[in-house]
C-alpha positions in Angstrom: -0.2 -0.2 -0.1 1.5 3.2 -0.9 0.5 6.5 0.5 -0.5 9.1 -1.7 2.1 12.4 -1.0 -0.2 14.9 0.8 0.1 17.5 4.0 -1.7 18.8 7.2 -1.7 21.1 9.5 -3.4 19.2 12.2 -3.4 15.6 12.4 -5.8 13.9 10.0 -7.7 10.0 10.9 -7.9 8.7 6.9 -5.6 9.0 3.8 -5.5 8.4 0.1 -4.4 4.9 0.0 -5.2 1.2 -1.7 -3.6 -2.5 -1.1 -2.4 -3.8 -4.3 -0.3 -6.2 -6.2 1.8 -4.1 -8.4 5.1 -3.2 -7.7 5.7 -0.1 -5.5 7.9 2.6 -6.7 10.7 2.2 -3.6 13.3 -0.6 -4.7 14.1 -0.9 -0.8 10.6 -1.5 -0.4 10.5 -4.0 -2.8 13.5 -6.3 -2.2 12.9 -6.0 1.6 9.4 -7.6 1.4 10.5 -10.2 -1.1 13.4 -11.7 0.4 11.3 -11.5 3.9 8.5 -13.5 1.8 10.7 -16.0 1.3 12.4 -16.3 4.2 8.5 -16.2 6.1 6.9 -18.4 3.9 3.6 -16.4 4.3 2.4 -13.3 2.5 4.3 -10.1 3.0 2.2 -6.5 3.2 4.3 -2.9 3.2 2.7 0.3 4.0 4.8 2.5 1.9 4.8 6.0 3.2 7.9 8.2 2.1 8.7 11.4 0.4 11.8 11.8 -0.8 14.3 14.7 0.3 12.0 15.3 3.7 13.6 15.9 7.0 13.0 13.9 10.4 10.9 16.7 11.4 8.4 16.6 8.7 7.9 13.3 10.4 7.6 14.2 14.4 4.2 14.9 16.2 3.7 18.3 17.3 3.8 17.5 21.1 7.3 15.9 20.9 8.0 20.2 21.1 7.8 19.6 24.5 11.1 16.9 24.9 13.1 18.7 22.0 14.0 22.2 22.3 15.2 23.0 18.9 11.8 20.9 17.3 9.8 23.8 19.9 12.1 26.3 18.1 11.3 25.1 14.9 7.4 24.7 15.3 7.4 28.3 17.3 8.8 29.5 13.8 6.7 27.7 11.8 3.8 28.6 13.5 4.6 32.4 13.3 5.2 32.5 9.8 1.9 33.2 8.2 3.2 33.4 4.7 4.5 30.3 4.9 1.0 28.6 6.3 -1.0 30.7 3.2 1.1 29.3 0.8 0.7 25.8 1.8 -3.5 26.2 2.2 -2.6 28.0 -1.0 -1.0 24.9 -2.4 -3.1 22.3 -1.1 -6.4 24.5 -2.5 -5.2 24.5 -5.9 -5.2 22.2 -9.0 -3.2 18.6 -8.8 -1.0 17.9 -9.9 1.5 20.1 -7.7 4.5 21.9 -9.6 7.9 20.5 -8.8 8.9 23.9 -6.9 5.7 23.3 -4.7 6.0 19.6 -4.1 9.3 20.0 -2.9 8.3 23.6 -0.8 5.4 21.1 1.5 8.0 17.7 1.9 10.4 20.3 3.3 8.6 21.6 6.3 7.5 20.5 9.8 5.3 18.2 11.2 2.9 18.5 8.3 3.9 15.3 6.7 3.5 13.3 9.7 -0.4 14.6 10.5 -1.3 13.6 6.7 0.9 10.4 5.8 1.5 8.8 9.1 -1.2 9.7 12.0 -3.9 8.2 10.1 -2.0 4.8 10.5 -2.2 4.5 13.9 -2.7 2.4 15.5 -3.1 -0.2 12.3 -1.2 -3.5 13.2 2.2 -4.1 12.1 5.4 -5.9 13.7 8.1 -3.2 12.8 8.8 0.1 10.8 11.7 0.4 8.7 13.4 4.2 8.4 15.7 5.3 5.5 16.0 8.5 6.0 18.6 11.2 7.1 20.3 13.0 4.0 18.1 16.3 4.7 19.5 16.2 8.3 23.3 16.4 6.9 23.1 20.0 6.0 24.7 20.7 8.8 26.5 20.1 12.1 24.2 21.7 14.4 21.4 22.4 13.0 18.7 25.5 13.5 19.9 26.9 9.8 18.6 30.4 9.8 19.2 30.8 5.7 17.5 29.2 3.8 15.0 28.1 6.3 14.6 24.5 4.8 17.4 23.7 6.3 16.2 24.3 9.6 16.4 20.7 10.8 18.6 18.8 13.5 21.6 18.9 11.7 23.8 15.7 12.1 24.9 16.0 16.0 21.3 16.6 17.1 20.0 14.1 15.0 21.2 11.1 17.5 18.7 12.8 20.2 16.0 13.6 17.7 16.0 10.2 16.5 15.7 8.5 20.0 13.0 10.5 21.1 10.9 9.9 17.5 11.1 6.3 18.1 9.7 6.5 21.5 7.3 8.5 20.7 5.7 6.3 18.0 5.4 3.4 20.0 3.5 5.1 22.3 1.6 6.2 19.1 1.2 2.9 18.1 0.7 1.8 22.1 3.4 -0.5 21.4 6.3 -0.8 23.4 8.2 -3.6 21.4 7.3 -2.0 18.2 10.6 -3.0 16.0 12.5 -0.2 14.1 15.1 -0.8 11.3 17.3 1.9 10.7 18.9 1.9 7.3 22.5 3.4 7.6 23.4 6.4 5.5 25.6 4.7 2.6 28.7 6.3 0.9 28.5 10.0 -0.3 31.6 12.2 -0.8 29.7 15.2 0.3 31.8 17.8 2.6 30.1 20.7 4.7 31.5 23.9 4.6 32.6 23.8 7.9 34.7 21.2 7.7 38.4 21.7 9.2 39.8 19.9 6.5 39.0 19.2 2.5 40.8 15.6 2.8 37.1 13.8 2.1 38.7 10.4 3.6 39.8 12.2 6.9 38.0 11.1 9.7 38.2 14.8 11.0 36.1 15.8 8.0 32.3 17.0 8.6 30.7 14.4 6.6 28.1 12.0 6.9 30.4 9.7 8.8 29.3 11.6 11.7 25.3 11.0 11.0 26.0 7.5 10.8 27.3 7.7 14.0 24.2 9.5 15.2 22.1 6.6 13.8 24.3 3.7 15.2 23.6 5.2 18.7 20.0 3.9 18.4 21.1 0.1 18.8 21.2 0.8 22.6 17.5 1.1 22.2 15.5 -2.1 22.4 14.1 -3.9 19.2 16.0 -1.5 17.3 18.6 -2.5 14.6 20.7 -0.6 11.8 21.1 -1.8 8.9 25.1 -1.6 7.7 25.6 -0.1 4.5 29.5 0.8 4.8 30.4 -0.5 1.5 27.5 0.5 -0.5 26.5 3.7 -2.3 28.4 6.3 -4.5 30.6 9.0 -4.8 28.5 11.6 -6.1 25.4 10.5 -6.4 22.9 11.1 -3.5 20.5 8.2 -5.1 23.0 5.5 -5.5 21.7 2.3 -7.2 22.8 -1.1 -4.9 19.5 -0.8 -3.3 19.1 -4.7 -3.2 21.6 -5.6 -0.7 19.8 -3.0 1.1 16.3 -4.8 0.7 18.4 -8.5 1.5 20.1 -7.1 4.9 16.8 -5.5 6.0 15.3 -9.2 5.3 17.9 -11.0 7.1 17.3 -8.4 10.0 13.7 -9.2 10.4 13.9 -12.6 9.8 16.4 -13.0 12.9 15.0 -10.2 15.4 11.1 -10.7 14.4 10.9 -14.5 13.3 13.7 -15.6 15.4 15.4 -17.7 12.4 19.0 -18.0 12.8 20.2 -16.2 10.1 23.8 -13.7 10.4 22.0 -10.6 9.5 25.1 -8.1 10.6 28.7 -7.9 9.7 31.6 -7.7 12.5 30.5 -5.2 15.3 33.5 -3.6 18.1 33.4 -5.2 21.0 36.5 -3.8 22.9 39.8 -2.5 22.1 42.8 -3.5 23.9 46.1 -1.1 23.8 49.4 -2.7 24.4 52.6 -0.2 24.0 52.7 0.6 20.2 49.5 -1.4 19.3 45.8 -1.8 19.6 44.3 -5.2 19.1 40.6 -5.3 18.0 37.8 -7.5 19.4 34.9 -8.2 17.7 31.2 -9.6 17.9 30.0 -11.2 14.3 33.3 -12.2 13.8 33.2 -15.3 12.5 35.0 -15.6 9.5 36.7 -12.6 9.3 38.6 -11.5 6.4 38.7 -8.7 3.6 37.0 -9.0 0.1 40.0 -8.3 -1.6 42.8 -10.2 0.4 44.6 -6.7 0.8 45.0 -5.4 4.8 42.1 -3.9 5.7 42.1 -0.8 5.4 40.1 3.0 6.6 41.4 2.6 10.4 42.9 5.8 11.8 45.2 6.2 14.8 45.3 9.0 17.3 46.4 9.8 20.9 45.4 13.1 22.7 47.1 15.4 20.5 44.0 14.7 18.3 46.4 14.5 15.2 45.0 11.2 13.2 47.3 8.9 10.9 46.4 6.1 8.9 47.4 2.3 10.5 49.0 -0.3 9.3 46.7 -3.3 9.7 46.7 -7.3 10.0 44.3 -9.8 10.5 45.1 -11.7 13.6 42.9 -14.7 14.8 39.3 -13.0 14.4 41.1 -9.6 15.9 42.4 -6.7 14.1 45.8 -5.4 15.0 46.7 -2.0 14.6 50.2 0.0 14.9 51.6 3.1 13.2 55.2 4.0 12.6 54.5 7.6 12.6 52.7 7.6 16.4 53.4 6.7 19.6 51.0 5.9 22.5 47.9 5.4 20.5 44.7 5.5 22.1 41.7 6.0 19.9 41.1 3.9 16.9 38.3 5.6 14.0 37.4 2.8 11.6 35.5 4.1 8.3 35.1 7.6 9.6 34.6 9.3 6.3 31.9 10.1 4.1 33.4 7.5 1.3 35.6 5.0 3.0 37.1 2.6 0.8 36.2 -0.4 3.2 37.1 -4.0 2.5 36.7 -5.8 6.3 33.5 -8.1 6.3 32.5 -11.7 8.2 31.9 -14.9 6.2 28.5 -13.9 5.9 30.0 -11.3 3.5 28.8 -8.4 5.7 30.7 -5.1 6.3 32.4 -4.3 9.8 30.1 -1.3 11.3 31.9 2.3 11.4 33.1 2.8 15.0 35.5 5.5 17.1 36.7 4.8 20.7 37.3 8.7 20.7 34.8 11.4 22.2 36.5 14.0 20.8 33.9 17.1 20.0 34.2 18.0 15.9 
């Protein structure tokens, strides 16, 4: 069922949508449903409620203003903007289809997509929700950009709290504290913000999508939340990469593991601990069986630093399902970052062919 694009200034109880057996417009939704049906051996129904380039704030109920101060600021500014509200009403009362300019204008507003495209679905019985979003919130680090207005959102550093508050609020909306959420991590993309302290795209200090991925991965601390790792996918310059099929496959495997309780490896290596010994750092992982690289070369995209916060590339080796790091140019390494850039050239996988999850062990502020 594909929910028609629409907005509303107040929460709605109905929407325009019909169940059908034709293919959806989303390759991720289709491949997820297809592979999950193979694993479950039962019919799978997918409700597709999505609108490209929308922010997470567009899908927030208004009462999240009580919990998220920055969202309260956004909604206060929205309510005070009579011209903006008048334009929204003018578009909604005008002819269809909307012009592309009007379509983009509507999708970039806060709250009103939730009102029209999500609230009517509640409390429809669903096992979980797949959330593939984040690009619109990568336009700044700290958010609340004043000009242009449509960049006024969480930014990458506030997204962590925004996403977790949003998940909790949706569970309340559905009256289901066990509702499963599967978040698709943003894949590789080579963009840097103008605020970046370095223009070296693969440097771990750059203001890249790495910070958004960290915000997404933090939600794994919540019950029944999984993050689908896409750090080996994507395109350096195309924000709409074509490699969607692996995302659907990984989503289906995660759903089979988490909701159908099937035995399937649905996750790549995840850092368990880092042990420092002199000039070496040894990394231990979970989901590590068959640790190897896809090209039989040394593990790539590991960086080391000490308290100077100067990051250097390391020499990495696989040793008995661990990764051993060292760098001849760094004394007393303390911290590690892995795949912490917009478009890292990763090659570390497990026996299931799934990529290692990006991480950093430091707590330096960007």
